[in-house]
DRENDO-40528 format. One record per residue (C-alpha): residue number from 1; residue in one letter; chain; x, y, z. Coordinates in steps of 0.25 Angstrom, whole numbers, m for minus. Layout:
<sites>
<NUM,"A","A",<X,Y,Z>>
...
</sites>
This chain:
<sites>
<1,"M","A",<463,878,384>>
<2,"Y","A",<462,892,389>>
<3,"V","A",<471,902,383>>
<4,"Y","A",<474,915,390>>
<5,"D","A",<469,929,385>>
<6,"E","A",<476,942,387>>
<7,"Y","A",<470,944,401>>
<8,"D","A",<475,930,406>>
<9,"Q","A",<489,933,401>>
<10,"K","A",<489,947,407>>
<11,"I","A",<485,942,420>>
<12,"V","A",<496,931,420>>
<13,"D","A",<506,940,415>>
<14,"E","A",<503,951,426>>
<15,"R","A",<503,940,437>>
<16,"V","A",<517,936,433>>
<17,"A","A",<522,951,433>>
<18,"Q","A",<515,953,447>>
<19,"Y","A",<522,940,452>>
<20,"R","A",<535,944,447>>
<21,"D","A",<535,957,454>>
<22,"Q","A",<530,950,467>>
<23,"T","A",<542,940,466>>
<24,"D","A",<552,951,463>>
<25,"R","A",<547,958,476>>
<26,"F","A",<548,946,484>>
<27,"L","A",<562,942,479>>
<28,"A","A",<566,957,482>>
<29,"G","A",<561,956,496>>
<30,"K","A",<550,965,494>>
<31,"L","A",<539,954,497>>
<32,"T","A",<540,945,509>>
<33,"E","A",<538,930,508>>
<34,"A","A",<524,932,514>>
<35,"E","A",<521,943,504>>
<36,"F","A",<526,934,492>>
<37,"L","A",<519,922,497>>
<38,"P","A",<505,925,492>>
<39,"L","A",<510,931,479>>
<40,"R","A",<518,919,475>>
<41,"L","A",<507,910,478>>
<42,"Q","A",<498,918,469>>
<43,"N","A",<507,914,458>>
<44,"G","A",<509,899,461>>
<45,"L","A",<522,900,468>>
<46,"Y","A",<524,891,481>>
<47,"V","A",<537,890,489>>
<48,"Q","A",<539,875,491>>
<49,"R","A",<549,866,498>>
<50,"L","A",<560,868,489>>
<51,"A","A",<557,879,479>>
<52,"P","A",<545,888,474>>
<53,"M","A",<534,880,467>>
<54,"L","A",<526,887,456>>
<55,"R","A",<512,881,452>>
<56,"I","A",<508,884,438>>
<57,"A","A",<493,885,435>>
<58,"V","A",<487,875,424>>
<59,"P","A",<473,879,423>>
<60,"Y","A",<464,867,424>>
<61,"G","A",<476,859,419>>
<62,"L","A",<477,863,405>>
<63,"M","A",<490,867,398>>
<64,"S","A",<495,870,384>>
<65,"S","A",<508,864,378>>
<66,"K","A",<514,878,378>>
<67,"Q","A",<511,879,393>>
<68,"L","A",<517,866,396>>
<69,"R","A",<530,869,388>>
<70,"K","A",<531,882,396>>
<71,"V","A",<530,875,409>>
<72,"A","A",<541,865,404>>
<73,"Q","A",<550,877,401>>
<74,"I","A",<547,884,414>>
<75,"T","A",<550,871,422>>
<76,"R","A",<564,871,415>>
<77,"D","A",<567,886,417>>
<78,"Y","A",<561,889,431>>
<79,"D","A",<560,875,438>>
<80,"K","A",<567,861,437>>
<81,"G","A",<561,856,424>>
<82,"Y","A",<548,850,429>>
<83,"A","A",<534,853,434>>
<84,"H","A",<523,847,442>>
<85,"F","A",<508,846,439>>
<86,"S","A",<499,847,452>>
<87,"T","A",<486,842,455>>
<88,"R","A",<480,856,451>>
<89,"Q","A",<484,854,437>>
<90,"N","A",<495,865,439>>
<91,"I","A",<510,864,437>>
<92,"Q","A",<520,866,448>>
<93,"L","A",<535,870,447>>
<94,"N","A",<543,866,459>>
<95,"W","A",<556,874,458>>
<96,"P","A",<554,888,452>>
<97,"R","A",<562,899,457>>
<98,"L","A",<555,910,464>>
<99,"A","A",<561,922,456>>
<100,"E","A",<558,915,443>>
<101,"V","A",<544,912,445>>
<102,"P","A",<539,925,439>>
<103,"D","A",<547,922,426>>
<104,"L","A",<541,908,427>>
<105,"L","A",<527,914,428>>
<106,"A","A",<530,923,416>>
<107,"E","A",<533,911,408>>
<108,"L","A",<521,904,411>>
<109,"A","A",<512,916,408>>
<110,"T","A",<518,915,393>>
<111,"V","A",<510,902,392>>
<112,"Q","A",<497,906,400>>
<113,"M","A",<501,900,413>>
<114,"H","A",<503,905,427>>
<115,"A","A",<503,901,442>>
<116,"I","A",<492,910,446>>
<117,"Q","A",<483,904,457>>
<118,"T","A",<491,891,458>>
<119,"S","A",<493,894,473>>
<120,"G","A",<487,903,484>>
<121,"N","A",<473,904,490>>
<122,"C","A",<466,906,477>>
<123,"I","A",<458,898,466>>
<124,"R","A",<469,888,461>>
<125,"N","A",<469,881,447>>
<126,"T","A",<456,876,443>>
<127,"T","A",<458,861,439>>
<128,"T","A",<450,851,431>>
<129,"D","A",<450,838,423>>
<130,"Q","A",<462,835,415>>
<131,"F","A",<453,829,404>>
<132,"A","A",<444,841,404>>
<133,"G","A",<438,843,390>>
<134,"V","A",<442,829,385>>
<135,"A","A",<436,820,395>>
<136,"P","A",<425,811,390>>
<137,"D","A",<418,811,404>>
<138,"E","A",<418,826,404>>
<139,"L","A",<404,834,405>>
<140,"E","A",<411,847,402>>
<141,"D","A",<425,853,400>>
<142,"P","A",<428,859,414>>
<143,"R","A",<440,867,409>>
<144,"P","A",<432,880,404>>
<145,"W","A",<427,881,419>>
<146,"C","A",<441,879,424>>
<147,"E","A",<445,891,415>>
<148,"I","A",<433,899,420>>
<149,"V","A",<437,896,434>>
<150,"R","A",<451,900,432>>
<151,"Q","A",<448,913,425>>
<152,"W","A",<439,917,437>>
<153,"S","A",<448,912,448>>
<154,"T","A",<462,917,443>>
<155,"L","A",<466,930,451>>
<156,"H","A",<452,931,457>>
<157,"P","A",<454,942,467>>
<158,"E","A",<443,937,477>>
<159,"F","A",<449,923,477>>
<160,"A","A",<464,926,477>>
<161,"F","A",<465,924,492>>
<162,"L","A",<456,913,496>>
<163,"P","A",<457,906,510>>
<164,"R","A",<464,894,503>>
<165,"K","A",<468,889,489>>
<166,"F","A",<455,885,480>>
<167,"K","A",<454,874,470>>
<168,"I","A",<443,872,459>>
<169,"A","A",<442,860,450>>
<170,"V","A",<432,857,439>>
<171,"C","A",<427,843,434>>
<172,"G","A",<419,842,421>>
<173,"S","A",<419,826,420>>
<174,"S","A",<413,814,426>>
<175,"E","A",<426,810,432>>
<176,"D","A",<432,821,441>>
<177,"R","A",<447,823,437>>
<178,"A","A",<448,836,444>>
<179,"A","A",<445,832,459>>
<180,"I","A",<434,842,460>>
<181,"H","A",<430,837,474>>
<182,"A","A",<444,840,480>>
<183,"H","A",<443,855,476>>
<184,"D","A",<439,868,483>>
<185,"I","A",<429,869,471>>
<186,"G","A",<426,857,462>>
<187,"L","A",<417,860,450>>
<188,"E","A",<410,848,442>>
<189,"L","A",<403,850,429>>
<190,"V","A",<390,843,430>>
<191,"P","A",<376,843,423>>
<192,"N","A",<363,847,430>>
<193,"D","A",<350,840,428>>
<194,"A","A",<348,848,415>>
<195,"G","A",<361,843,410>>
<196,"Q","A",<368,857,411>>
<197,"V","A",<382,857,416>>
<198,"G","A",<386,865,428>>
<199,"F","A",<395,864,440>>
<200,"R","A",<394,855,452>>
<201,"V","A",<402,863,463>>
<202,"L","A",<410,856,474>>
<203,"V","A",<417,864,485>>
<204,"G","A",<426,862,496>>
<205,"G","A",<435,850,491>>
<206,"G","A",<449,850,494>>
<207,"L","A",<461,841,500>>
<208,"G","A",<472,846,509>>
<209,"R","A",<471,844,524>>
<210,"T","A",<456,843,523>>
<211,"P","A",<452,835,511>>
<212,"V","A",<437,837,507>>
<213,"I","A",<429,833,495>>
<214,"G","A",<421,845,489>>
<215,"S","A",<407,847,492>>
<216,"E","A",<396,851,482>>
<217,"V","A",<391,865,483>>
<218,"C","A",<384,866,470>>
<219,"P","A",<378,854,462>>
<220,"W","A",<377,862,449>>
<221,"L","A",<381,876,446>>
<222,"E","A",<378,883,432>>
<223,"K","A",<391,885,425>>
<224,"Q","A",<389,900,424>>
<225,"H","A",<389,901,439>>
<226,"L","A",<402,894,441>>
<227,"L","A",<411,906,444>>
<228,"S","A",<401,913,453>>
<229,"Y","A",<399,900,461>>
<230,"L","A",<414,898,462>>
<231,"E","A",<415,912,467>>
<232,"A","A",<404,910,477>>
<233,"I","A",<412,898,483>>
<234,"L","A",<425,905,483>>
<235,"R","A",<419,917,490>>
<236,"V","A",<413,909,501>>
<237,"Y","A",<426,902,503>>
<238,"N","A",<434,915,502>>
<239,"Q","A",<425,921,513>>
<240,"N","A",<424,909,522>>
<241,"G","A",<436,901,520>>
<242,"R","A",<446,900,532>>
<243,"R","A",<459,909,531>>
<244,"D","A",<464,906,545>>
<245,"N","A",<469,892,542>>
<246,"K","A",<474,888,528>>
<247,"Y","A",<471,873,531>>
<248,"K","A",<456,876,533>>
<249,"A","A",<455,887,522>>
<250,"R","A",<450,878,510>>
<251,"I","A",<436,879,505>>
<252,"K","A",<434,865,509>>
<253,"I","A",<435,869,524>>
<254,"L","A",<425,880,522>>
<255,"V","A",<415,871,516>>
<256,"K","A",<417,860,527>>
<257,"A","A",<415,871,538>>
<258,"M","A",<403,877,532>>
<259,"G","A",<397,865,526>>
<260,"V","A",<394,863,511>>
<261,"D","A",<380,868,512>>
<262,"A","A",<383,881,520>>
<263,"F","A",<395,883,510>>
<264,"R","A",<386,881,498>>
<265,"E","A",<376,891,504>>
<266,"A","A",<387,901,506>>
<267,"V","A",<391,899,491>>
<268,"E","A",<377,900,486>>
<269,"Q","A",<375,913,494>>
<270,"E","A",<388,919,488>>
<271,"W","A",<384,914,474>>
<272,"E","A",<371,922,475>>
<273,"L","A",<380,934,475>>
<274,"L","A",<388,930,463>>
<275,"K","A",<379,922,454>>
<276,"D","A",<376,928,441>>
<277,"G","A",<386,938,443>>
<278,"P","A",<399,942,435>>
<279,"T","A",<405,928,437>>
<280,"T","A",<393,921,430>>
<281,"L","A",<399,914,418>>
<282,"S","A",<392,918,405>>
<283,"E","A",<390,908,393>>
<284,"E","A",<401,916,386>>
<285,"E","A",<411,915,397>>
<286,"M","A",<408,900,398>>
<287,"N","A",<410,898,383>>
<288,"R","A",<422,906,383>>
<289,"A","A",<429,897,393>>
<290,"H","A",<424,885,386>>
<291,"G","A",<430,890,373>>
<292,"F","A",<444,889,379>>
<293,"F","A",<443,874,379>>
<294,"T","A",<439,870,366>>
<295,"A","A",<442,856,360>>
<296,"P","A",<456,855,353>>
<297,"A","A",<456,851,338>>
<298,"Y","A",<453,836,340>>
<299,"R","A",<454,828,328>>
<300,"E","A",<442,820,324>>
<301,"L","A",<446,806,327>>
<302,"D","A",<440,792,326>>
<303,"G","A",<440,788,341>>
<304,"E","A",<437,774,339>>
<305,"A","A",<448,772,329>>
<306,"S","A",<457,779,339>>
<307,"E","A",<454,770,350>>
<308,"T","A",<456,758,342>>
<309,"S","A",<469,763,337>>
<310,"L","A",<473,766,352>>
<311,"A","A",<469,752,357>>
<312,"A","A",<478,746,346>>
<313,"A","A",<490,754,351>>
<314,"V","A",<487,751,365>>
<315,"D","A",<487,736,362>>
<316,"A","A",<500,737,355>>
<317,"D","A",<507,745,366>>
<318,"P","A",<503,741,380>>
<319,"I","A",<511,752,386>>
<320,"F","A",<504,763,377>>
<321,"G","A",<491,756,380>>
<322,"N","A",<494,757,395>>
<323,"W","A",<496,772,394>>
<324,"V","A",<484,774,386>>
<325,"R","A",<475,767,396>>
<326,"R","A",<481,775,408>>
<327,"N","A",<484,789,402>>
<328,"T","A",<474,792,392>>
<329,"R","A",<459,793,392>>
<330,"A","A",<447,795,384>>
<331,"H","A",<444,808,377>>
<332,"R","A",<431,815,373>>
<333,"V","A",<436,816,358>>
<334,"A","A",<437,803,350>>
<335,"G","A",<451,800,346>>
<336,"Y","A",<458,807,358>>
<337,"R","A",<462,803,372>>
<338,"S","A",<468,811,384>>
<339,"V","A",<481,807,389>>
<340,"S","A",<487,809,403>>
<341,"I","A",<502,811,405>>
<342,"S","A",<506,805,418>>
<343,"L","A",<515,813,426>>
<344,"K","A",<517,801,436>>
<345,"A","A",<528,793,431>>
<346,"T","A",<535,785,442>>
<347,"G","A",<547,792,448>>
<348,"Y","A",<542,806,444>>
<349,"A","A",<534,816,453>>
<350,"P","A",<519,815,450>>
<351,"G","A",<515,828,442>>
<352,"D","A",<530,832,438>>
<353,"I","A",<534,834,424>>
<354,"T","A",<547,839,418>>
<355,"D","A",<549,850,408>>
<356,"A","A",<552,840,397>>
<357,"Q","A",<539,832,400>>
<358,"L","A",<531,845,400>>
<359,"E","A",<536,848,386>>
<360,"L","A",<533,834,381>>
<361,"V","A",<519,835,386>>
<362,"A","A",<518,849,379>>
<363,"E","A",<523,843,366>>
<364,"L","A",<513,831,368>>
<365,"A","A",<502,840,370>>
<366,"D","A",<505,847,357>>
<367,"Q","A",<507,834,350>>
<368,"F","A",<495,827,355>>
<369,"S","A",<485,835,363>>
<370,"F","A",<483,849,357>>
<371,"G","A",<493,856,366>>
<372,"E","A",<486,854,379>>
<373,"I","A",<490,848,392>>
<374,"R","A",<482,845,405>>
<375,"S","A",<487,843,419>>
<376,"T","A",<480,835,428>>
<377,"H","A",<475,834,443>>
<378,"Q","A",<483,821,443>>
<379,"Q","A",<496,828,439>>
<380,"N","A",<497,823,425>>
<381,"L","A",<495,829,411>>
<382,"V","A",<485,826,400>>
<383,"L","A",<485,827,385>>
<384,"A","A",<470,828,383>>
<385,"D","A",<468,827,368>>
<386,"V","A",<477,816,362>>
<387,"E","A",<472,808,350>>
<388,"T","A",<471,793,353>>
<389,"E","A",<480,790,341>>
<390,"Q","A",<491,799,346>>
<391,"L","A",<491,792,360>>
<392,"Q","A",<503,783,357>>
<393,"A","A",<512,794,351>>
<394,"L","A",<509,802,364>>
<395,"W","A",<512,791,373>>
<396,"Q","A",<525,787,366>>
<397,"Q","A",<530,802,369>>
<398,"L","A",<525,801,383>>
<399,"Q","A",<532,788,385>>
<400,"S","A",<545,792,380>>
<401,"A","A",<545,804,390>>
<402,"G","A",<541,795,402>>
<403,"M","A",<527,802,403>>
<404,"A","A",<518,790,399>>
<405,"T","A",<516,784,413>>
<406,"P","A",<503,776,411>>
<407,"N","A",<497,779,426>>
<408,"I","A",<486,789,425>>
<409,"G","A",<476,787,436>>
<410,"Y","A",<484,776,443>>
<411,"L","A",<492,775,455>>
<412,"T","A",<505,782,451>>
<413,"D","A",<497,793,444>>
<414,"M","A",<498,799,458>>
<415,"I","A",<495,814,462>>
<416,"C","A",<506,819,470>>
<417,"C","A",<510,833,476>>
<418,"P","A",<525,837,476>>
<419,"G","A",<525,835,491>>
<420,"G","A",<537,837,500>>
<421,"D","A",<547,837,489>>
<422,"Y","A",<542,851,485>>
<423,"C","A",<530,856,493>>
<424,"S","A",<533,864,506>>
<425,"L","A",<519,860,512>>
<426,"A","A",<521,845,510>>
<427,"N","A",<523,835,522>>
<428,"A","A",<529,824,514>>
<429,"K","A",<535,821,500>>
<430,"S","A",<525,815,490>>
<431,"L","A",<533,813,478>>
<432,"P","A",<542,802,484>>
<433,"V","A",<529,795,488>>
<434,"A","A",<524,796,474>>
<435,"E","A",<537,791,468>>
<436,"A","A",<537,779,477>>
<437,"I","A",<523,775,474>>
<438,"Q","A",<526,777,459>>
<439,"A","A",<538,767,460>>
<440,"R","A",<530,757,469>>
<441,"F","A",<518,756,459>>
<442,"D","A",<525,757,446>>
<443,"N","A",<518,744,440>>
<444,"L","A",<508,750,430>>
<445,"D","A",<500,737,430>>
<446,"Y","A",<498,738,445>>
<447,"L","A",<494,752,444>>
<448,"Y","A",<484,749,433>>
<449,"D","A",<478,737,441>>
<450,"L","A",<476,747,453>>
<451,"G","A",<467,755,444>>
<452,"P","A",<465,770,445>>
<453,"L","A",<471,775,458>>
<454,"E","A",<474,789,463>>
<455,"L","A",<486,791,472>>
<456,"N","A",<488,806,477>>
<457,"I","A",<500,810,486>>
<458,"S","A",<501,823,494>>
<459,"G","A",<513,828,502>>
<460,"C","A",<504,836,512>>
<461,"M","A",<490,839,517>>
<462,"N","A",<488,849,506>>
<463,"A","A",<485,838,497>>
<464,"C","A",<491,843,484>>
<465,"G","A",<492,828,480>>
<466,"H","A",<477,826,483>>
<467,"H","A",<480,814,491>>
<468,"H","A",<466,815,498>>
<469,"I","A",<459,811,485>>
<470,"G","A",<468,801,480>>
<471,"H","A",<464,786,480>>
<472,"I","A",<477,785,488>>
<473,"G","A",<482,798,494>>
<474,"I","A",<495,800,501>>
<475,"L","A",<498,812,510>>
<476,"G","A",<512,816,515>>
<477,"V","A",<512,819,530>>
<478,"D","A",<522,824,540>>
<479,"K","A",<524,815,553>>
<480,"K","A",<534,822,562>>
<481,"G","A",<542,827,550>>
<482,"Q","A",<542,814,542>>
<483,"E","A",<534,812,529>>
<484,"F","A",<523,802,530>>
<485,"Y","A",<511,798,520>>
<486,"Q","A",<497,797,523>>
<487,"V","A",<488,789,514>>
<488,"C","A",<473,790,511>>
<489,"L","A",<464,782,502>>
<490,"G","A",<451,784,495>>
<491,"G","A",<452,798,489>>
<492,"S","A",<446,802,476>>
<493,"Q","A",<446,814,467>>
<494,"A","A",<435,809,458>>
<495,"K","A",<420,813,459>>
<496,"D","A",<419,803,470>>
<497,"A","A",<429,811,478>>
<498,"S","A",<434,806,491>>
<499,"I","A",<445,810,501>>
<500,"G","A",<455,798,505>>
<501,"K","A",<455,792,519>>
<502,"I","A",<468,791,526>>
<503,"L","A",<473,777,527>>
<504,"G","A",<481,778,540>>
<505,"P","A",<494,782,546>>
<506,"S","A",<504,788,536>>
<507,"F","A",<516,781,530>>
<508,"K","A",<531,784,527>>
<509,"Q","A",<535,788,513>>
<510,"E","A",<542,775,511>>
<511,"D","A",<530,767,514>>
<512,"M","A",<520,773,504>>
<513,"P","A",<522,764,492>>
<514,"E","A",<519,752,501>>
<515,"V","A",<507,759,507>>
<516,"I","A",<502,762,493>>
<517,"D","A",<505,747,489>>
<518,"R","A",<497,742,501>>
<519,"I","A",<485,751,498>>
<520,"L","A",<485,747,483>>
<521,"S","A",<486,732,487>>
<522,"T","A",<475,733,496>>
<523,"Y","A",<466,739,485>>
<524,"V","A",<470,728,475>>
<525,"G","A",<466,718,485>>
<526,"L","A",<453,724,488>>
<527,"R","A",<448,730,475>>
<528,"E","A",<436,724,468>>
<529,"E","A",<435,723,452>>
<530,"E","A",<437,736,445>>
<531,"E","A",<439,744,459>>
<532,"T","A",<448,755,459>>
<533,"F","A",<456,759,471>>
<534,"L","A",<446,769,476>>
<535,"D","A",<434,759,473>>
<536,"T","A",<441,749,482>>
<537,"Y","A",<444,759,493>>
<538,"R","A",<430,764,494>>
<539,"R","A",<425,750,495>>
<540,"V","A",<434,745,505>>
<541,"G","A",<438,757,513>>
<542,"I","A",<451,761,519>>
<543,"D","A",<453,750,529>>
<544,"P","A",<459,739,520>>
<545,"F","A",<469,749,515>>
<546,"K","A",<473,753,529>>
<547,"E","A",<474,739,534>>
<548,"R","A",<483,735,522>>
<549,"V","A",<492,747,523>>
<550,"Y","A",<494,747,538>>
<551,"A","A",<496,732,539>>
<552,"K","A",<509,727,545>>
<553,"A","A",<518,721,535>>
<554,"D","A",<517,706,535>>
</sites>
């Protein structure tokens, strides 16, 4: 993983000192709320419904055990003993005290962490596949490119005050686990006809009030031109994006208004001024970035023997076997597997983790996975490099801590924003809906029979829970001061990305488990052999689901 040099550390330390002075001046009454607002946002601090919220950057979701232990300690000393993982692979603290945030940031800086550009109208944390570097379906490791983008975009003076926030995701595998079609810029590593790997560039994706699937502006871009092409896109957006209406300020609105062809032409014109300039990536610079992501010291193992031994252990202990099938996946190195740690146990807020659990995961990372942890777009954690022979020992420790829920990729592995319990922007609570659905569908055999199914919940139209691209999406809405929930079906974050269609009128909170039950029973009744929920929906359409859900009780 990337390790700070003296320049990185100096930048972060100086930013902490700068923000400490800004906070002191605000608390002393020398800065107004309006003056302090952009300053705190530039350092990841929001004012939520009940308390400030601090968002900590986790570049492309990669952390060391040392960093995770520091986060655990910070949650105890500065918060209420837990943290929340977001869909941007970042960490959120929901209860820090305003006056103590500079001290908190200073502690983070000791382990090369910060909150820079986790909020505000700037380029946010670049995200990628949680299995980057170890996935068998990977064409090329996307993490070096995420790091190049991170270094280029951090504190970039030209793009510090964009019309609106800006998000980039990178995919290097045949399966899209980074939702690149729902980002302002999506980058996909692809080969050209000669077999050379470059970037397919998508622009103008995004969710929120106007959900849009990104459009291709460049089918294949040479690697050395990545930054200059990104800069051309950002300049066109910065110059032409709307600043008079924040609801129409995202790049997706600009692309739609101009038309993708006109937007592409504007980018190409801007790029002509930048191409082959100072931001052109040399072979030396590209190699330097790749050098930070070398393979750990894998042991040379007999993959076939490891799988045979694992099969015997799975047969001997069905509960362990269930976890292996749902929460582990193949690895590119023989004798290893990647392990997903579900943060979706029934009765707990999706994505939340206590200080003790954080410390346990850090310990397990040291013991089983070279001291590295990844956070995921789905609000879970990953130990990417576990020896197959050690899976049972790892599982036993997770099981003892209540962290071995075998539901990765199934209904209760839902994405959910904090909603109205915390967020001042939310129209409705999302966590109680998630908990009610978890409780209603706690039969694992039923979940497995349903097959892979993505349920996403957002508390407002900002769509932090990505409800538009869930197979089933739930959106909290306000109806004359009361909380209701709108349902959409058929969304997808995969390479065949789609925006879900609204089922119909919204529902009361207490009705949501029954609504989901009716949707699922309709699917079970209509599916053909081997069909997933999304397959069935795309074949039969929304009408059968609508008829069943809104049918009068017998």
